[in-house]
C-alpha positions as CSV (number, residue, x, y, z in Angstrom):
1,M,-114.4,-5.0,-140.2
2,G,-116.2,-3.3,-143.1
3,F,-119.6,-3.5,-144.7
4,N,-119.4,-6.5,-147.3
5,Y,-122.0,-5.1,-149.7
6,G,-122.3,-8.1,-151.8
7,L,-123.0,-10.4,-148.9
8,E,-125.5,-8.1,-147.2
9,K,-127.3,-7.4,-150.5
10,R,-127.7,-11.2,-151.0
11,K,-129.1,-11.4,-147.6
12,F,-131.5,-8.6,-148.4
13,T,-132.5,-10.2,-151.7
14,E,-133.1,-13.6,-150.1
15,E,-135.3,-12.1,-147.2
16,W,-137.2,-10.1,-149.8
17,K,-138.0,-13.0,-151.9
18,K,-139.6,-14.7,-148.7
19,L,-141.5,-11.5,-148.1
20,Y,-142.7,-11.1,-151.6
21,S,-144.2,-14.5,-151.5
22,E,-145.8,-13.8,-148.0
23,Y,-147.2,-10.4,-149.3
24,K,-148.6,-12.1,-152.4
25,A,-150.1,-14.7,-150.4
26,A,-151.7,-12.2,-148.2
27,G,-153.4,-10.6,-151.1
28,M,-151.5,-7.5,-151.6
29,S,-151.1,-5.7,-155.0
30,E,-147.9,-5.8,-157.0
31,E,-147.9,-2.0,-156.7
32,D,-148.1,-1.9,-153.0
33,I,-145.3,-4.8,-152.7
34,Q,-143.1,-2.6,-155.0
35,D,-143.8,0.4,-152.7
36,I,-142.6,-1.6,-149.8
37,Y,-139.4,-3.2,-151.5
38,A,-138.4,0.5,-152.7
39,F,-138.7,1.7,-149.0
40,D,-136.8,-1.3,-147.5
41,L,-134.1,-0.9,-150.3
42,N,-133.8,2.8,-149.4
43,V,-133.3,1.9,-145.7
44,F,-130.5,-0.7,-146.7
45,R,-128.9,1.8,-148.6
46,K,-128.9,4.3,-145.7
47,N,-127.7,1.7,-143.2
48,R,-124.7,1.0,-145.5
49,T,-123.9,4.7,-145.8
50,E,-124.2,5.1,-141.9
51,F,-121.9,2.0,-141.4
52,Q,-119.4,3.5,-143.9
53,R,-119.4,7.1,-142.4
54,T,-119.6,6.4,-138.7
55,Q,-116.9,5.1,-136.5
56,P,-117.8,2.9,-133.5
57,L,-116.5,4.0,-130.0
58,S,-115.2,0.7,-128.4
59,E,-115.8,0.3,-124.8
60,S,-111.9,-0.1,-124.0
61,S,-111.4,3.5,-125.4
62,C,-113.8,5.2,-123.0
63,D,-113.4,3.4,-119.6
64,D,-113.9,6.0,-116.8
65,G,-112.7,8.8,-119.2
66,I,-109.1,7.4,-119.2
67,E,-107.4,7.6,-122.4
68,Q,-106.0,4.3,-123.7
69,G,-103.2,5.5,-125.8
70,E,-103.5,4.7,-129.5
71,S,-106.6,2.6,-128.9
72,M,-108.5,5.9,-128.3
73,S,-110.8,6.9,-131.2
74,A,-109.5,9.3,-133.6
75,L,-113.0,10.7,-133.8
76,L,-113.4,10.8,-130.1
77,K,-110.0,12.8,-129.7
78,K,-111.3,15.2,-132.4
79,F,-114.6,15.8,-130.9
80,S,-114.1,15.2,-127.1
81,S,-114.9,18.9,-126.2
82,A,-118.1,18.7,-128.0
83,L,-119.1,15.6,-126.1
84,S,-118.5,17.0,-122.7
85,V,-120.4,19.9,-121.3
86,C,-119.6,21.8,-118.0
87,D,-122.6,23.6,-116.6
88,K,-121.2,26.7,-114.8
89,Y,-124.5,27.6,-113.4
90,S,-125.9,24.5,-112.1
91,F,-128.1,24.3,-109.0
92,Q,-125.4,22.4,-107.0
93,S,-122.7,25.1,-107.4
94,D,-124.9,28.0,-106.6
95,P,-128.6,27.8,-105.7
96,R,-129.1,31.7,-106.5
97,F,-128.7,30.7,-110.2
98,A,-131.0,27.9,-110.3
99,W,-133.5,29.8,-112.4
100,V,-130.9,29.4,-115.4
101,D,-131.3,26.0,-115.3
102,E,-135.0,26.0,-115.4
103,M,-135.4,28.1,-118.6
104,E,-137.3,26.5,-121.2
105,N,-136.4,29.0,-124.1
106,D,-133.1,27.6,-125.6
107,E,-131.9,30.8,-127.3
108,L,-132.3,33.0,-124.2
109,Y,-130.7,30.3,-122.3
110,R,-127.6,30.4,-124.4
111,K,-127.3,34.1,-124.1
112,I,-127.8,34.2,-120.5
113,I,-125.1,31.5,-119.8
114,S,-122.8,33.4,-121.9
115,L,-122.9,36.5,-119.6
116,P,-120.4,37.3,-117.3
117,E,-121.4,36.1,-113.6
118,R,-121.6,39.5,-112.5
119,D,-124.4,40.2,-115.1
120,I,-126.3,37.1,-114.1
121,D,-126.0,38.1,-110.4
122,L,-127.5,41.5,-111.5
123,L,-130.5,39.9,-113.0
124,T,-130.9,37.7,-110.0
125,L,-130.9,40.5,-107.5
126,I,-133.5,42.2,-109.5
127,A,-135.7,39.7,-111.2
128,F,-135.6,37.2,-108.6
129,E,-134.6,38.5,-105.1
130,G,-136.7,41.5,-105.4
131,Y,-134.2,44.3,-105.0
132,S,-135.0,47.7,-106.5
133,Q,-132.2,49.2,-108.9
134,R,-131.4,51.5,-106.0
135,E,-130.8,48.9,-103.7
136,V,-128.5,47.0,-106.0
137,A,-126.5,50.4,-106.6
138,E,-126.0,50.7,-102.9
139,I,-125.0,47.0,-102.6
140,R,-122.5,47.4,-105.5
141,G,-121.4,51.0,-104.4
142,I,-122.3,52.5,-107.7
143,A,-124.7,55.1,-109.0
144,P,-128.2,53.9,-109.7
145,A,-127.9,55.4,-113.4
146,A,-125.0,52.9,-113.8
147,I,-127.4,50.1,-112.9
148,C,-130.2,51.5,-115.0
149,K,-127.8,51.7,-118.0
150,K,-126.7,48.0,-117.6
151,I,-130.1,46.9,-117.4
152,A,-130.9,48.5,-120.6
153,K,-127.7,46.9,-122.3
154,L,-128.9,43.4,-120.8
155,K,-132.5,43.9,-122.3
156,K,-131.0,44.9,-125.6
157,L,-128.7,42.1,-125.8
158,L,-131.2,39.4,-124.4
159,Y,-134.2,40.6,-126.2
160,G,-132.8,42.6,-129.2
161,G,-134.5,46.0,-128.2
């Protein structure tokens, strides 16, 4: 069912005739009434544009995530990956990474979740579990200089310097 502009415009005009007489009876100036009319007309036009450029998702096409064949919305098919998010570092999967979920800086959060799990584990060991670089090197069985270089790379990546 489309937007019937003629019908909706007539309804809008009829409503405005009533509003105009109410505003006039309330003692509003002609200029103020015209300002309100211009605003409402702009809202009417935006609503029409939104109706024409959006596609509703019917309830039958989204029941429990089960695709209903051809009844599934074309827009839902096209953008389904953008509508669902899988948080691989949620508190439920590994409590050691809970600090990632609590970050308030969105840009830094996106950078951190894009890191490999090994790098996030390194940050967790040093920043939140209190291990020194030498202790992390012993845990991982590598040279302390390698840990130092990795931390420098992570700082540069995360903070740009």
